[in-house]
C-alpha positions as CSV (number, residue, x, y, z in Angstrom):
1,X,0.2,0.0,0.2
2,X,1.4,3.1,-1.1
3,X,1.9,6.2,1.4
4,X,0.0,8.7,-0.4
5,X,-2.9,8.5,-2.3
6,X,-4.7,11.5,-5.0
7,X,-7.8,12.7,-6.5
8,X,-8.0,9.4,-9.0
9,X,-9.1,7.3,-5.8
10,X,-11.0,10.7,-3.6
11,X,-12.8,12.1,-7.0
12,X,-13.8,14.8,-4.4
13,X,-10.8,16.4,-4.3
14,X,-10.6,17.0,-7.7
15,X,-12.5,20.0,-7.3
16,X,-9.6,21.7,-5.2
17,X,-7.2,20.6,-7.9
18,X,-9.2,22.0,-10.5
19,X,-9.6,25.5,-8.8
20,X,-6.1,25.7,-7.5
21,X,-5.4,28.5,-9.2
22,X,-8.6,30.7,-7.5
23,X,-7.2,28.9,-4.1
24,X,-3.8,30.4,-4.7
25,X,-5.3,33.7,-6.1
26,X,-7.2,34.3,-2.6
27,X,-4.1,33.4,-0.4
28,X,-2.3,35.9,-2.8
29,X,-4.5,38.3,-2.1
30,X,-4.8,38.1,1.7
31,X,-1.2,37.0,2.3
32,X,-0.2,40.3,4.0
33,X,-3.2,40.6,6.0
34,X,-2.5,37.4,8.4
35,X,-2.4,36.9,12.6
36,X,-1.2,34.6,14.8
37,X,-3.5,31.3,15.2
38,X,-5.0,30.9,18.5
39,X,-4.3,26.9,18.3
40,X,-0.3,27.2,18.2
41,X,-0.4,24.3,20.5
42,X,-1.7,21.6,18.3
43,X,1.8,21.9,16.2
44,X,4.1,21.8,19.5
45,X,5.1,25.2,18.5
46,X,7.0,24.4,16.2
47,X,5.3,25.9,13.0
48,X,4.1,29.3,12.2
49,X,0.2,28.7,12.4
50,X,-1.4,32.0,10.6
51,X,-5.3,33.4,10.3
52,X,-5.4,35.3,6.7
53,X,-7.7,38.3,6.9
54,X,-8.8,39.5,3.0
55,X,-7.1,42.9,2.4
56,X,-8.3,45.4,-0.6
57,X,-4.8,44.9,-2.9
58,X,-3.3,41.7,-4.7
59,X,0.2,40.5,-4.7
60,X,1.8,39.1,-7.6
61,X,0.8,35.8,-8.7
62,X,3.3,33.3,-8.1
63,X,3.7,29.5,-7.5
64,X,3.3,28.5,-3.8
65,X,5.2,24.8,-4.7
66,X,8.7,25.3,-5.2
67,X,10.3,22.6,-6.9
68,X,12.5,22.1,-4.1
69,X,9.2,20.8,-1.5
70,X,8.3,17.7,-1.0
71,X,6.6,15.7,2.0
72,X,7.3,12.7,2.8
73,X,5.5,9.8,4.6
74,X,6.3,6.3,6.0
75,X,9.9,6.9,3.7
76,X,7.8,7.7,0.4
77,X,8.8,11.4,-0.9
78,X,6.2,13.0,-2.6
79,X,7.1,16.0,-4.7
80,X,5.1,19.1,-4.2
81,X,3.5,20.2,-7.7
82,X,1.0,23.0,-7.7
83,X,-2.7,22.1,-8.2
84,X,-1.9,18.3,-7.0
85,X,-3.5,17.0,-4.2
86,X,-1.6,14.5,-2.0
87,X,-3.7,12.7,0.8
88,X,-1.6,10.9,3.7
89,X,-2.7,9.8,7.2
90,X,-1.2,12.1,9.4
91,X,-1.0,9.1,12.0
92,X,1.9,8.1,10.3
93,X,5.5,9.6,10.9
94,X,5.7,12.2,8.5
95,X,8.2,14.9,7.5
96,X,8.2,18.0,5.1
97,X,11.1,20.0,3.7
98,X,11.9,22.9,1.1
99,X,15.4,23.2,0.3
100,X,14.8,25.7,-2.3
101,X,15.6,30.1,-1.3
102,X,11.4,30.7,-2.2
103,X,8.5,30.0,0.3
104,X,6.3,27.3,0.3
105,X,2.3,27.3,1.3
106,X,0.2,24.8,2.4
107,X,-3.4,24.4,2.4
108,X,-3.9,21.4,4.7
109,X,-7.7,19.9,4.9
110,X,-8.5,17.5,6.8
111,X,-11.2,15.2,6.7
112,X,-12.5,12.0,8.2
113,X,-12.2,8.8,7.1
114,X,-15.3,6.8,7.1
115,X,-15.0,2.8,8.0
116,X,-15.7,0.8,5.0
């Protein structure tokens, strides 16, 4: 079994993939208007967790997934790509990295796995 699953096995995620540019543009429009998220304890204080407030100005468009960004679960590596959703069980040991110079932005969506 692979550590990652994609929209082919989770068709409801295709909506995110089909609209990734709109999601990116909304993020870029709001990226300068952030506040600290109050639940930082959920991430052991190791991440910058921010909430977004929408401003009246646009930032220039750019990629949010530098080619040097990756996610690794159980030793299997997924290289980040704009517009591609990767699903994994975060109860498994996992890590992420970005060896590039540009910022990596991640949209995390939690959903419940229903019993088969």
